[in-house]
C-alpha distance (Angstrom), angle and dihedral (degrees) to the residues before:
residue distance angle dihedral
M1 . . .
S2 3.79 . .
D3 3.81 120.2 .
P4 3.87 115.7 -105.3
V5 3.79 111.3 -93.9
L6 3.85 86.3 -134.5
A7 3.79 125.0 22.9
L8 3.79 122.5 176.5
S9 3.81 117.8 -174.2
G10 3.88 126.0 -173.0
I11 3.81 93.6 -18.5
A12 3.76 112.6 -179.1
K13 3.80 131.6 170.8
T14 3.78 132.1 -178.9
Y15 3.80 127.0 179.0
N16 3.80 119.5 -143.1
Q17 3.74 87.8 13.1
G18 3.86 113.5 -153.8
L19 3.86 92.4 7.1
P20 3.78 128.0 109.1
G21 3.77 109.6 -87.5
E22 3.81 95.2 24.5
I23 3.81 114.4 170.3
R24 3.82 121.0 -139.7
V25 3.77 100.6 -151.8
L26 3.84 100.4 171.5
R27 3.84 127.4 25.8
D28 3.78 120.4 -163.2
I29 3.78 95.9 -42.5
D30 3.83 117.6 -166.2
L31 3.74 119.7 -172.0
A32 3.81 137.1 159.0
I33 3.79 125.4 -174.7
A34 3.82 116.7 -166.5
P35 3.82 124.9 -140.8
G36 3.85 108.4 -76.1
E37 3.81 93.9 9.0
V38 3.83 120.3 134.4
V39 3.81 113.4 -155.6
A40 3.81 124.9 -168.6
L41 3.82 118.1 -143.6
V42 3.83 114.7 -158.3
A43 3.74 122.6 -175.6
P44 3.80 141.0 152.6
S45 3.79 116.4 -105.0
G46 3.79 113.3 -74.2
A47 3.80 93.6 15.9
G48 3.80 92.1 123.2
K49 3.81 103.6 -102.5
S50 3.84 92.7 134.7
T51 3.85 89.6 49.6
L52 3.85 89.3 51.5
L53 3.83 92.2 49.3
H54 3.78 90.8 47.7
I55 3.76 92.5 51.4
A56 3.83 91.8 46.7
G57 3.81 88.9 49.8
L58 3.83 95.1 45.2
L59 3.75 93.9 -115.0
D60 3.78 89.5 117.8
T61 3.82 136.7 20.3
A62 3.76 129.8 -124.8
D63 3.80 124.0 -130.0
T64 3.78 89.3 -127.7
G65 3.81 137.1 1.3
S66 3.70 137.8 53.4
V67 3.82 138.7 -88.2
R68 3.83 122.1 -151.0
I69 3.80 124.1 -174.6
G70 3.74 118.9 -170.2
G71 3.83 89.2 -11.7
E72 3.78 93.8 -55.4
D73 3.80 119.4 119.2
V74 3.86 102.7 -127.4
T75 3.87 95.9 168.6
G76 3.84 97.6 107.7
L77 3.73 102.7 31.8
S78 3.75 122.2 137.3
D79 3.78 119.1 -105.3
R80 3.80 90.9 -102.7
R81 3.79 92.5 53.3
R82 3.76 93.8 44.7
T83 3.79 88.9 53.7
A84 3.79 90.9 50.0
V85 3.85 91.4 50.5
R86 3.81 91.7 47.8
R87 3.82 91.0 50.5
S88 3.83 95.8 48.5
D89 3.79 106.6 27.7
V90 3.78 108.9 27.1
G91 3.82 131.0 59.8
F92 3.86 120.5 -164.8
V93 3.81 129.7 -157.9
Y94 3.78 122.4 -179.3
Q95 3.81 135.7 -168.0
F96 3.82 88.5 -100.7
H97 3.75 116.2 49.3
H98 3.85 98.1 -132.1
L99 3.81 91.7 -158.9
L100 3.79 116.8 167.3
P101 3.79 103.6 -102.6
E102 3.77 97.9 -149.8
F103 3.84 93.1 56.4
T104 3.75 131.2 73.3
A105 3.79 123.7 -114.8
L106 3.77 90.0 -100.4
E107 3.75 93.2 49.1
N108 3.82 91.6 49.0
V109 3.76 88.6 58.5
V110 3.79 94.5 41.4
L111 3.82 96.3 51.7
P112 3.84 99.0 70.8
Q113 3.79 89.3 47.9
L114 3.80 91.1 53.5
A115 3.82 89.2 49.8
D116 3.82 88.0 54.0
G117 3.80 90.5 54.1
K118 3.83 102.2 -102.3
P119 3.83 119.1 148.2
K120 3.84 112.8 -103.7
R121 3.79 95.1 -117.2
E122 3.80 93.2 51.8
A123 3.83 90.1 45.5
E124 3.77 92.5 52.6
A125 3.78 92.4 48.2
R126 3.84 90.4 51.7
A127 3.83 90.9 48.2
Q128 3.75 92.1 49.9
E129 3.80 91.0 48.9
L130 3.89 92.3 51.6
L131 3.79 94.8 45.1
A132 3.86 89.4 52.4
R133 3.85 90.4 49.5
V134 3.84 90.0 59.6
G135 3.79 92.8 42.6
I136 3.76 102.2 -110.2
A137 3.81 102.9 101.7
E138 3.74 89.6 126.7
R139 3.80 90.8 59.8
A140 3.83 94.3 57.7
G141 3.73 94.2 108.6
H142 3.83 94.7 47.8
R143 3.74 126.9 101.4
P144 3.86 119.5 -130.5
A145 3.81 93.4 -101.5
Q146 3.83 89.1 59.1
M147 3.81 93.2 54.9
S148 3.76 134.7 75.7
G149 3.88 120.2 -110.1
G150 3.81 90.8 -104.4
E151 3.81 91.4 50.7
Q152 3.82 92.7 47.3
Q153 3.82 89.9 52.6
R154 3.76 92.1 50.2
V155 3.78 88.0 55.0
A156 3.80 87.9 50.9
F157 3.86 88.7 54.1
C158 3.79 90.2 52.1
R159 3.80 92.3 48.1
A160 3.83 89.9 51.3
L161 3.79 90.8 53.4
A162 3.82 97.1 38.7
N163 3.81 94.6 103.5
A164 3.82 93.7 45.2
P165 3.90 95.4 -114.7
R166 3.78 123.7 -163.4
L167 3.83 90.7 -131.4
L168 3.78 137.3 34.7
L169 3.76 119.0 -156.9
A170 3.85 115.9 -168.0
D171 3.78 127.3 -176.4
E172 3.86 110.6 -159.8
P173 3.85 91.5 -37.4
T174 3.75 93.9 -177.1
G175 3.81 99.6 28.8
N176 3.86 92.3 109.3
L177 3.77 94.3 54.3
D178 3.80 133.0 85.8
P179 3.87 114.5 -105.0
E180 3.84 96.6 -99.7
T181 3.81 94.8 46.0
S182 3.89 89.1 43.2
D183 3.75 91.3 56.1
R184 3.81 94.0 49.5
V185 3.81 94.2 44.1
F186 3.79 92.3 46.8
G187 3.80 89.1 51.0
A188 3.82 88.9 53.6
L189 3.87 90.4 49.4
M190 3.82 92.6 50.0
E191 3.78 92.0 47.9
L192 3.80 89.9 49.8
V193 3.80 91.6 48.7
R194 3.81 93.8 46.9
D195 3.82 93.3 46.4
T196 3.82 92.6 52.1
G197 3.83 94.5 40.7
L198 3.73 96.3 -136.2
S199 3.82 126.5 145.7
A200 3.77 121.6 -110.8
L201 3.76 142.2 -166.6
I202 3.83 109.3 -162.0
A203 3.78 124.3 -175.6
T204 3.73 115.3 -152.8
H205 3.86 140.7 157.9
N206 3.81 88.7 -151.9
L207 3.82 107.8 96.2
E208 3.88 91.4 -171.5
L209 3.78 89.0 59.2
A210 3.84 91.4 43.1
R211 3.76 90.6 57.0
R212 3.75 91.1 58.3
M213 3.82 89.4 66.4
D214 3.78 127.9 80.2
R215 3.70 97.5 -106.0
V216 3.84 137.6 7.3
L217 3.81 123.0 -142.7
R218 3.81 126.7 -174.8
L219 3.81 124.7 -147.2
D220 3.75 113.2 -159.6
A221 3.86 132.6 151.2
G222 3.79 87.7 -0.6
E223 3.74 94.9 -58.9
L224 3.81 129.7 110.6
T225 3.85 120.6 -141.1
A226 3.73 139.8 162.8
A227 3.73 111.1 -90.9
């Protein structure tokens, strides 16, 4: 049996630890995501879903507990190694696309590959392939300001998957879009995820979108339960 792509064990996080008014955001979280599994994370605002995603993606550290990615314990890695794991094994998508405005769609998807050491020609071919998969190949030469919100977010999806990560972490990836656009863009994301076979943890307020994933988990009062 394959190792989980992501395994969290005993994850706890408290802000202002030991001070009056401290906030226990996460309490002994255990989570395992299998290869190819897409898991929805639903939570009320302020429940700690972003903190959980940041810990899973090595952007933040837990007070206690361990993080394993692809079977490797990455909990105590140096900053340099954490950065290397994030670059090669984890893709991030946020509510706002955060594309670099001075670069084209193609260039935004090429840049993380160049940072990972890929040759430019190979990176451009990969970028063109991904943009075509989400239906915006014809927008490759456009800058973000020349694209709609849905198109910009599709570029962000492609950028997140540019280095063929094991794991995609998405924080309200369609939360900034109108319902119709959200549905279309989420469909493009799911198709891209399924086609590439990677695992994903996707936070969303939209229960209809959550039900289109393999499993739904709820984070509330710092605890994770099946929804």
